[in-house]
C-alpha positions in Angstrom: 14.1 151.8 82.5 16.3 154.5 83.9 17.0 158.2 83.5 18.5 160.7 81.1 17.4 159.1 77.8 18.5 160.5 74.4 16.2 160.1 71.4 17.3 159.5 67.8 14.8 159.4 64.9 14.8 155.8 63.8 14.5 156.9 60.1 17.5 159.2 60.4 19.5 156.5 62.0 19.3 154.3 59.0 21.2 154.4 55.7 21.4 157.9 54.3 20.0 156.8 51.0 16.8 155.5 52.4 13.8 157.2 50.6 15.2 160.7 50.8 15.7 160.7 54.6 12.7 163.0 55.3 10.2 162.0 57.9 6.8 161.3 56.3 8.4 160.6 52.9 8.6 156.9 53.6 7.0 154.2 55.7 9.3 153.2 58.5 10.7 149.7 58.1 10.6 148.1 61.5 13.2 145.4 60.6 15.6 148.1 59.5 15.1 150.1 62.6 15.5 147.1 64.8 18.7 146.2 63.0 20.0 149.7 63.6 19.3 149.3 67.3 21.0 146.0 67.4 24.1 147.3 65.6 24.5 150.5 67.6 27.8 150.8 69.4 26.3 152.1 72.7 28.7 153.2 75.5 29.3 150.7 78.3 26.5 150.9 80.8 23.9 152.1 78.2 21.1 150.4 76.3 19.2 151.3 73.2 15.5 150.7 72.7 12.9 151.4 69.9 10.1 153.5 71.4 7.5 155.5 69.4 9.5 155.2 66.2 12.6 156.6 67.9 15.8 155.0 69.1 16.1 155.9 72.8 19.5 155.5 74.4 19.5 155.5 78.2 21.8 154.3 81.0 21.1 151.1 82.9 19.9 151.2 86.4 21.1 153.4 89.2 23.2 151.7 91.9 20.3 152.1 94.4 18.1 150.0 92.1 20.3 147.0 92.5 18.7 145.8 95.7 15.0 145.9 94.7 15.9 144.3 91.3 17.8 141.5 93.1 15.0 141.0 95.7 12.4 140.8 93.0 14.4 138.4 90.9 15.1 136.1 93.8 11.5 135.9 94.8 10.3 135.3 91.2 12.8 132.5 90.7 10.8 130.1 92.8 7.6 130.6 90.9 8.6 130.9 87.2 6.8 128.7 84.7 8.7 125.5 83.7 11.4 126.2 81.2 11.5 130.0 82.0 14.2 132.0 83.7 14.2 135.3 85.6 17.0 137.6 84.7 18.1 141.3 84.8 20.7 140.9 82.0 20.4 143.4 79.2 18.4 141.6 76.4 16.3 143.2 73.7 12.8 141.9 73.0 11.0 142.8 69.8 7.2 143.5 69.4 6.9 143.5 65.6 3.1 144.3 65.5 3.7 147.4 67.7 7.0 148.2 65.9 8.7 148.4 69.3 11.8 146.8 70.9 12.4 147.0 74.6 15.1 146.0 77.1 13.2 145.6 80.4 14.9 146.0 83.7 13.9 142.5 84.6 12.3 139.8 82.5 11.1 136.2 82.8 11.2 134.4 79.5 11.5 131.0 77.9 15.2 129.8 77.9 14.6 128.3 74.5 14.3 131.8 73.1 17.9 132.4 73.7 19.2 129.4 71.8 19.9 131.5 68.8 22.5 133.6 67.2 20.5 136.8 66.9 20.7 139.9 69.1 17.1 140.1 70.1 14.4 137.7 71.3 10.7 137.6 70.3 8.4 139.1 72.9 6.3 135.9 72.7 8.8 134.3 74.9 8.0 136.6 77.8 5.9 135.6 80.8 6.7 138.7 82.9 8.5 142.0 82.6 9.3 144.6 85.3 10.4 148.2 84.9 11.8 150.5 87.6 10.8 154.1 86.9 12.9 157.2 87.1 11.9 160.9 86.9 12.7 161.2 83.2 11.5 157.8 81.9 8.4 156.9 83.9 6.2 158.3 81.2 7.4 155.6 78.8 7.1 152.9 81.5 3.5 154.0 82.3 2.3 154.8 78.8 4.1 153.3 75.7 5.4 150.2 77.5 2.2 149.6 79.4 0.3 149.8 76.1 2.7 147.5 74.3 3.2 144.9 77.0 -0.6 145.0 77.7 -1.4 143.4 74.4 1.0 140.4 74.8 2.9 139.9 78.1 1.0 137.9 80.8 2.3 140.0 83.7 3.8 143.5 83.9 5.2 144.9 87.2 5.9 148.6 87.5 8.1 149.6 90.5 7.3 153.3 90.7 10.4 154.5 92.5 9.1 158.1 92.8 5.7 157.2 94.3 7.1 154.2 96.3 4.4 151.9 94.9 4.4 148.7 92.9 1.6 147.8 90.4 0.9 144.5 88.9 -0.9 144.3 85.5 -2.2 141.1 84.1 -4.7 139.5 81.6 -3.5 141.1 78.3 -5.9 141.8 75.5 -5.8 143.7 72.1 -6.9 146.8 74.1 -4.4 146.3 76.9 -4.4 144.8 80.4 -7.8 144.0 81.8 -6.7 143.9 85.5 -4.3 145.6 87.8 -3.6 146.2 91.5 -1.3 148.7 93.3 0.3 148.6 96.8 2.7 150.8 98.6 6.3 149.5 99.2 6.2 147.5 102.4 2.9 145.8 101.7 2.6 142.4 100.0 1.6 142.3 96.3 0.0 139.3 94.8 1.7 138.4 91.5 -1.0 136.8 89.4 -0.7 133.5 87.5 1.3 131.9 86.0 3.4 133.0 89.1 0.6 133.1 91.7 2.4 134.1 94.9 2.6 137.1 97.3 5.6 139.3 96.7 7.3 140.7 99.8 8.1 144.3 99.1 9.5 145.4 102.5 13.0 145.3 100.9 12.0 148.0 98.5 11.6 150.6 101.4 14.3 153.2 101.4 15.2 152.7 97.7 12.9 155.5 96.4 14.3 157.9 93.7 13.7 161.4 95.0 15.7 163.1 92.2 13.9 165.4 89.8 14.6 165.8 86.2 16.6 168.9 85.6 
C-alpha cells in the first residue's frame, strides 16, 4: 500500500437516507460499504480499500517500487501452489468477518476465484499477500492489515521500504500469525510453506523510500 491516503467514513459514503446518516446511529452494513468501494469512480492510478470502517483512497505504487514488486513476483511464480497465480494487478479481496476489503500490492491466489462477474474476490482464495510500505501508510500495513491477514492468509510479506527490511509472517490463527522472521534487504528470506523457498532480496537494495510524510 502506498502513500497519501484519503479517508472517507464508509457510513457517510452510502445512501443519504441510510439510518439518519449519523455515526453510531446504525450498525454499519459491510456489504453496503463493500458495494460503495466497488462502485467508486476512483481517478486513474488510485485504489479504494475498506480499512477500519473507512473507505481509504490512495495512489498505487511509486515508480521506484516497480523493480522490487517485479523481482518478488518472478521469484514467487516458480513456487506457487497448483492452480494459483502471482500478480500485482489491482484486485480487491474481501474479509467479511473482519469487515475489511484490501487491494494488496502483490497477491497469490486461486485462479478459480476470478472466474466470476463480481468486482471483488473472497480472501479465502489467497495463499500469500505482500505490501510495500510508505511513510504515510506503513501503520495500516503493520497493524490493521497484519491483524486481518493474520487470521486467514497463509503467508504475509511486508517489504518495509523505510527500514529496508522484509518480514515474513505465517501460520495464521484466530489471534493472528504465530510465527515471523525479518531480514535486511540483501539477505535471503525463507518464504514458508506452501512456497518453501529462499527469496533473494539483493535486488531490493537501493529501492528504499526515504521520503517523510509532510
